[in-house]
C-alpha positions as CSV (number, residue, x, y, z in Angstrom):
1,X,3.3,-11.8,0.8
2,X,4.0,-13.0,4.2
3,X,3.6,-10.6,6.6
4,X,6.4,-9.1,9.1
5,X,5.7,-9.3,12.7
6,X,7.6,-7.0,13.7
7,X,5.7,-4.0,11.4
8,X,2.2,-4.9,12.8
9,X,3.4,-5.0,16.0
10,X,5.2,-1.3,15.4
11,X,2.5,0.0,13.9
12,X,-0.2,-1.6,16.1
13,X,1.4,0.2,18.8
14,X,2.1,3.4,17.8
15,X,-1.9,3.4,16.9
16,X,-2.6,3.0,20.2
17,X,-0.6,5.8,21.4
18,X,-2.0,8.0,18.5
19,X,-5.2,7.9,20.1
20,X,-3.8,9.2,23.0
21,X,-3.0,12.2,21.6
22,X,-6.0,12.6,19.7
23,X,-8.1,12.4,22.6
24,X,-6.0,15.1,24.3
25,X,-6.3,17.2,21.2
26,X,-10.2,17.2,21.2
27,X,-11.2,17.0,24.7
28,X,-8.6,18.0,27.5
29,X,-9.0,21.4,29.0
30,X,-6.5,23.2,27.6
31,X,-6.0,21.9,24.5
32,X,-7.6,24.8,23.1
33,X,-5.2,27.3,24.4
34,X,-2.0,26.0,25.7
35,X,0.5,24.3,23.8
36,X,1.7,21.1,25.7
37,X,5.6,21.5,24.9
38,X,5.4,25.0,25.8
39,X,7.9,25.0,28.6
40,X,6.6,28.0,30.7
41,X,3.0,27.0,30.9
42,X,3.1,23.0,30.6
43,X,3.6,20.1,33.3
44,X,5.8,17.5,32.6
45,X,2.8,14.9,32.8
46,X,1.2,17.1,30.2
47,X,4.6,17.4,27.9
48,X,5.4,13.7,27.9
49,X,1.4,12.8,26.9
50,X,2.0,14.9,23.8
51,X,5.7,14.0,23.4
52,X,5.6,10.5,23.2
53,X,2.9,11.0,20.6
54,X,5.8,12.2,18.6
55,X,7.1,8.7,17.9
56,X,3.5,8.0,15.8
57,X,3.7,10.2,12.7
58,X,7.5,9.2,11.3
59,X,6.7,5.8,12.0
60,X,3.5,5.3,10.1
61,X,5.4,7.4,7.0
62,X,8.5,5.3,7.6
63,X,6.8,2.1,7.3
64,X,4.6,3.2,4.3
65,X,7.5,3.2,2.8
66,X,8.8,0.1,3.7
67,X,5.5,-1.6,3.1
68,X,5.8,-0.4,-0.5
69,X,9.5,-2.0,-0.9
70,X,8.1,-5.1,0.8
71,X,5.5,-5.1,-1.5
72,X,7.9,-4.3,-4.4
73,X,10.1,-7.3,-3.6
74,X,7.4,-9.7,-3.4
75,X,5.6,-9.0,-6.8
76,X,8.8,-8.0,-9.2
77,X,6.5,-6.1,-11.0
78,X,7.3,-2.5,-10.9
79,X,4.2,-1.5,-13.3
80,X,1.7,-3.3,-10.7
81,X,3.6,-1.8,-7.8
82,X,3.4,1.8,-9.4
83,X,-0.2,1.7,-10.5
84,X,-1.1,0.5,-6.6
85,X,0.5,3.5,-5.2
86,X,-0.8,5.9,-7.7
87,X,-4.2,5.0,-6.7
88,X,-3.5,4.3,-3.0
89,X,-1.7,8.0,-2.9
90,X,-4.9,10.0,-4.5
91,X,-7.0,7.7,-2.8
92,X,-5.6,8.6,0.6
93,X,-5.3,12.7,-0.6
94,X,-9.4,12.0,-1.0
95,X,-9.8,10.4,2.4
96,X,-8.0,13.1,4.5
97,X,-9.8,16.0,2.9
98,X,-13.3,14.2,3.3
99,X,-13.6,11.3,6.0
100,X,-10.7,12.4,8.0
101,X,-11.3,16.1,8.4
102,X,-15.1,15.4,9.1
103,X,-14.5,12.9,11.6
104,X,-11.7,15.5,13.1
105,X,-13.6,18.8,13.2
106,X,-17.4,17.4,12.7
107,X,-17.9,20.7,10.7
108,X,-20.2,20.2,7.2
109,X,-19.1,23.3,6.1
110,X,-15.5,22.5,5.5
111,X,-14.2,25.8,7.2
112,X,-11.2,24.6,8.2
113,X,-9.6,22.0,6.3
114,X,-6.2,20.2,7.2
115,X,-3.6,18.8,5.5
116,X,-2.0,16.2,8.1
117,X,-0.2,12.6,8.0
118,X,-2.6,11.3,5.4
119,X,-2.7,13.5,2.9
120,X,1.2,13.4,3.6
121,X,1.5,9.9,2.8
122,X,-0.6,10.2,-0.5
123,X,1.6,12.4,-1.4
124,X,4.7,10.5,-0.8
125,X,3.0,7.6,-2.6
126,X,2.3,9.4,-5.8
127,X,6.7,10.8,-5.8
128,X,7.6,7.3,-5.0
129,X,5.4,5.9,-7.7
130,X,7.4,7.7,-10.1
131,X,10.9,6.9,-8.2
132,X,10.4,2.8,-8.5
133,X,12.6,2.5,-11.6
134,X,16.0,4.1,-9.2
135,X,17.7,1.3,-7.0
136,X,16.8,1.5,-3.7
137,X,19.9,2.6,-2.4
138,X,19.6,6.0,-4.7
139,X,15.9,5.9,-3.3
140,X,17.2,6.3,0.2
141,X,20.0,8.8,-0.7
142,X,17.5,11.6,-2.1
143,X,15.5,11.0,1.3
144,X,18.1,11.1,3.5
145,X,19.6,14.5,1.5
146,X,15.9,16.1,2.3
147,X,16.0,15.0,5.7
148,X,19.3,16.7,6.5
149,X,19.0,19.6,4.5
150,X,15.1,20.7,4.0
151,X,15.6,23.1,6.9
152,X,17.8,25.0,4.8
153,X,14.5,26.3,3.4
154,X,13.5,28.1,6.2
155,X,16.8,30.7,5.3
156,X,14.0,31.7,2.4
157,X,12.6,35.0,2.9
158,X,8.9,34.6,1.6
159,X,7.7,37.4,-0.5
160,X,3.6,38.0,0.0
161,X,3.3,36.3,-2.8
162,X,0.6,33.8,-3.3
163,X,2.8,31.4,-5.9
164,X,5.4,31.7,-4.1
165,X,4.0,30.6,-0.6
166,X,2.4,27.8,-2.4
167,X,5.5,26.8,-3.5
168,X,7.0,27.4,0.1
169,X,3.9,24.8,2.1
170,X,5.7,22.3,0.0
171,X,8.2,22.5,3.1
172,X,7.1,24.2,5.9
173,X,3.4,24.8,7.3
174,X,1.3,27.1,5.9
175,X,-2.3,28.8,5.5
176,X,-4.5,30.3,2.7
177,X,-7.8,31.7,3.0
178,X,-9.4,29.3,0.1
179,X,-13.1,31.0,0.4
180,X,-15.3,33.5,2.6
181,X,-14.3,32.6,6.0
182,X,-12.7,28.8,5.0
183,X,-9.4,28.3,5.5
184,X,-6.9,25.4,4.3
185,X,-3.6,24.9,6.2
186,X,-0.9,22.7,5.5
187,X,0.4,21.2,8.6
188,X,2.3,18.6,7.0
189,X,4.2,19.7,4.2
190,X,4.7,16.4,1.6
191,X,8.7,17.4,1.0
192,X,9.6,16.4,4.7
193,X,7.5,13.7,5.3
194,X,8.8,12.5,1.6
195,X,12.5,12.1,2.8
196,X,11.1,10.1,5.9
197,X,9.3,7.7,3.3
198,X,12.4,7.4,1.1
199,X,14.5,6.5,3.7
200,X,11.5,3.6,4.8
201,X,11.5,2.4,1.0
202,X,15.6,2.0,1.1
203,X,15.6,0.1,4.5
204,X,13.0,-2.2,3.2
205,X,15.7,-4.1,2.8
206,X,16.7,-5.1,6.2
207,X,13.4,-6.3,7.0
208,X,14.2,-9.1,4.1
209,X,16.8,-10.3,6.5
210,X,17.1,-13.2,9.5
211,X,15.4,-12.5,12.4
212,X,18.8,-12.4,14.2
213,X,20.3,-10.2,11.5
214,X,17.0,-7.7,12.1
215,X,17.4,-7.1,15.8
216,X,20.9,-6.9,15.5
217,X,20.4,-4.2,12.5
218,X,17.9,-2.4,13.7
219,X,19.7,-1.9,17.4
220,X,22.7,-0.5,15.6
221,X,20.8,2.2,13.4
222,X,18.6,3.1,16.2
223,X,21.6,3.7,18.4
224,X,23.6,5.5,16.1
225,X,20.5,7.6,15.3
226,X,19.9,8.4,19.0
227,X,24.0,9.2,19.1
228,X,23.7,11.9,16.0
229,X,20.6,13.1,17.7
230,X,22.7,13.6,20.9
231,X,25.7,14.8,19.4
232,X,23.7,17.9,17.2
233,X,21.5,18.6,20.1
234,X,24.3,19.2,22.6
235,X,26.1,21.5,19.7
236,X,23.2,23.5,19.6
237,X,23.8,24.3,16.0
238,X,22.1,22.8,13.3
239,X,19.1,20.1,12.9
240,X,16.3,22.0,14.6
241,X,15.0,25.8,14.7
242,X,14.7,26.0,18.1
243,X,17.5,25.4,20.4
244,X,17.7,23.8,23.7
245,X,18.7,25.8,26.7
246,X,18.9,25.7,30.7
247,X,15.9,25.7,32.6
248,X,14.2,26.6,36.3
249,X,15.6,23.0,37.1
250,X,17.2,20.1,35.7
251,X,13.9,18.3,34.9
252,X,12.7,21.1,32.7
253,X,16.0,21.4,31.2
254,X,15.9,17.9,29.9
255,X,12.3,18.7,28.6
256,X,13.9,21.5,26.9
257,X,16.5,19.1,25.2
258,X,13.9,16.5,23.7
259,X,11.2,19.2,23.0
260,X,12.4,19.2,19.0
261,X,10.5,20.3,16.5
262,X,7.5,18.3,14.4
263,X,6.2,21.0,12.1
264,X,8.2,20.6,10.0
265,X,9.9,17.1,11.0
266,X,13.2,18.6,11.7
267,X,16.9,16.7,11.1
268,X,17.0,16.1,15.2
269,X,13.1,15.2,15.4
270,X,13.6,12.4,12.5
271,X,17.1,11.5,14.6
272,X,15.5,11.3,17.9
273,X,11.9,9.8,16.9
274,X,12.9,7.1,14.3
275,X,15.9,6.1,16.4
276,X,13.5,5.2,19.2
277,X,11.4,3.2,16.5
278,X,14.3,1.2,15.9
279,X,15.0,0.2,19.1
280,X,11.8,-0.8,19.3
281,X,11.7,-2.8,16.3
282,X,14.4,-4.4,17.5
283,X,12.9,-5.4,20.8
284,X,9.9,-6.9,19.4
285,X,11.6,-8.6,16.6
286,X,10.8,-12.5,16.6
287,X,9.0,-11.8,19.7
288,X,5.5,-13.9,19.6
289,X,3.4,-13.8,22.6
290,X,-0.5,-12.4,23.7
291,X,0.3,-8.9,24.0
292,X,1.8,-8.8,20.5
293,X,-0.9,-10.9,19.2
294,X,-3.0,-8.0,20.8
295,X,-1.1,-5.0,19.2
296,X,-1.1,-6.7,15.9
297,X,-5.0,-6.6,15.9
298,X,-4.4,-2.7,15.2
299,X,-1.4,-2.7,13.1
300,X,-2.8,-5.1,10.5
301,X,-5.5,-2.6,10.2
302,X,-4.2,1.0,10.6
303,X,-6.3,3.0,7.9
304,X,-9.7,1.6,9.4
305,X,-8.4,2.4,13.3
306,X,-7.4,6.1,12.0
307,X,-10.8,6.7,10.5
308,X,-13.3,5.3,13.0
309,X,-11.9,6.0,15.7
310,X,-12.4,9.6,15.7
311,X,-16.0,8.9,15.2
312,X,-15.5,7.2,18.4
313,X,-13.7,10.3,20.1
314,X,-15.7,13.0,18.4
315,X,-19.3,12.4,19.9
316,X,-17.6,11.7,23.4
317,X,-17.0,15.6,22.8
318,X,-20.0,16.4,22.6
319,X,-21.6,14.5,25.2
320,X,-18.5,15.9,27.6
321,X,-19.7,19.8,26.7
322,X,-23.5,18.6,27.5
323,X,-22.7,17.3,30.5
324,X,-20.7,20.2,31.3
325,X,-24.0,22.6,30.9
326,X,-23.4,23.7,27.7
327,X,-26.0,24.0,24.9
328,X,-26.2,24.1,21.2
329,X,-25.5,27.6,20.6
330,X,-22.3,27.3,22.4
331,X,-20.7,25.1,19.9
332,X,-18.2,26.8,17.8
333,X,-17.4,24.2,15.0
334,X,-14.1,25.1,12.4
335,X,-11.0,24.6,14.5
336,X,-12.4,24.5,17.4
337,X,-13.6,20.4,17.2
338,X,-17.4,22.0,18.2
339,X,-16.1,23.4,21.5
340,X,-16.9,26.2,23.0
341,X,-14.8,28.7,22.7
342,X,-14.0,28.3,26.7
343,X,-14.8,26.6,30.0
344,X,-14.9,23.4,28.1
345,X,-12.8,20.1,28.7
346,X,-11.4,17.3,31.0
347,X,-8.4,16.9,33.2
348,X,-5.3,15.0,32.6
349,X,-6.1,11.9,34.6
350,X,-9.5,11.5,32.7
351,X,-7.9,11.8,29.3
352,X,-6.3,9.0,30.2
353,X,-9.3,6.9,31.3
354,X,-10.9,8.1,27.8
355,X,-8.1,6.7,26.2
356,X,-8.0,3.5,27.4
357,X,-11.4,3.2,26.4
358,X,-11.3,4.3,22.7
359,X,-8.3,2.2,22.2
360,X,-10.4,-1.0,24.1
361,X,-13.2,-0.1,21.9
362,X,-11.6,-0.6,18.7
363,X,-9.7,-3.8,19.4
364,X,-13.0,-5.9,18.7
365,X,-13.9,-3.7,15.1
366,X,-10.6,-3.9,14.3
367,X,-10.6,-7.6,14.7
368,X,-13.6,-7.9,12.7
369,X,-12.4,-5.7,10.2
370,X,-8.8,-8.0,9.6
371,X,-10.7,-11.2,10.0
372,X,-13.2,-10.0,6.9
373,X,-10.5,-8.7,4.9
374,X,-8.6,-11.8,5.4
375,X,-11.6,-13.9,4.1
376,X,-12.2,-11.9,1.1
377,X,-8.6,-11.2,-0.5
378,X,-10.5,-11.3,-4.5
379,X,-12.2,-7.8,-2.9
380,X,-9.1,-5.7,-3.7
381,X,-10.9,-2.6,-2.9
382,X,-9.9,-4.1,0.9
383,X,-6.1,-3.4,0.1
384,X,-6.9,0.7,0.5
385,X,-8.4,0.6,3.6
């Protein structure tokens, strides 16, 4: 199957942006105590450092669905595609709760397990594999209904019942103690993210059109999506659990307006960030230059990048805390990334410097792995990383 260059560029771009959020999460002075989108304590620079990375997860999930469609369309083999999605889905769930969680926390006891985007994609693949016999348009309608209507689930009262909480964790973030002193947290409830994946699968047919037609379609869909977001946001009635409101000045009022809910992804969140994704796809469609070649190196090896970059960032956390005068006895694992409870971290400007270093360091690794994968197509296991 011939690769779609715009998908690789888009995916590579969000991989680069994603690393910024993870560096900030693990190393910023206030990341353990302050939400960067809390308008009562944040700064515009910190807010946008976090906000721009909201583009990443919906793009990952949407393009995962799109790639599944393109694979299905190229092979015309329902059974083979279903088998691949089932195996890849199981593999991603396993990877989330092993390699990713350890890279995130560096805690060999796994006192804090978290289900995030990799697990959400894995579960999405499992469910999508069961829906492949349906027409893509029908799958898209199902996805659209999930995205539009899942916020209604929050209106259902949650009784103090474990089974009901497990059911609700499919729709909303939920935490569960699973052993003495251990916690399992569903940060990315699978159903809302499944809706985005199903829409991405249905939209896969867009990527089979000519470059000119793709630019036109993506531009129109992007503008329509942003227009619907704006209309819903102005109305302040439906589509996000947190309404915007006038703030102390115009800039903070704008921040309130675009401060949409990611956990779980609200309808307005999806419209805003998928709209931005479509506009970027329209802009990069057919563009091929040195910049896109570099970005594609990351975009062709997304899971490899995702797994390895944790193991570049996290050792820097320990370098940071030891240089700041802390000792092994000060380190707190679990949900603290191994940092002391207070007093560690670097300022925002340093976060950007470290981020650039991580992205540059990942380039030769991704370049090597991409070439290795291309030269050894007979090794089918490489399809899973």
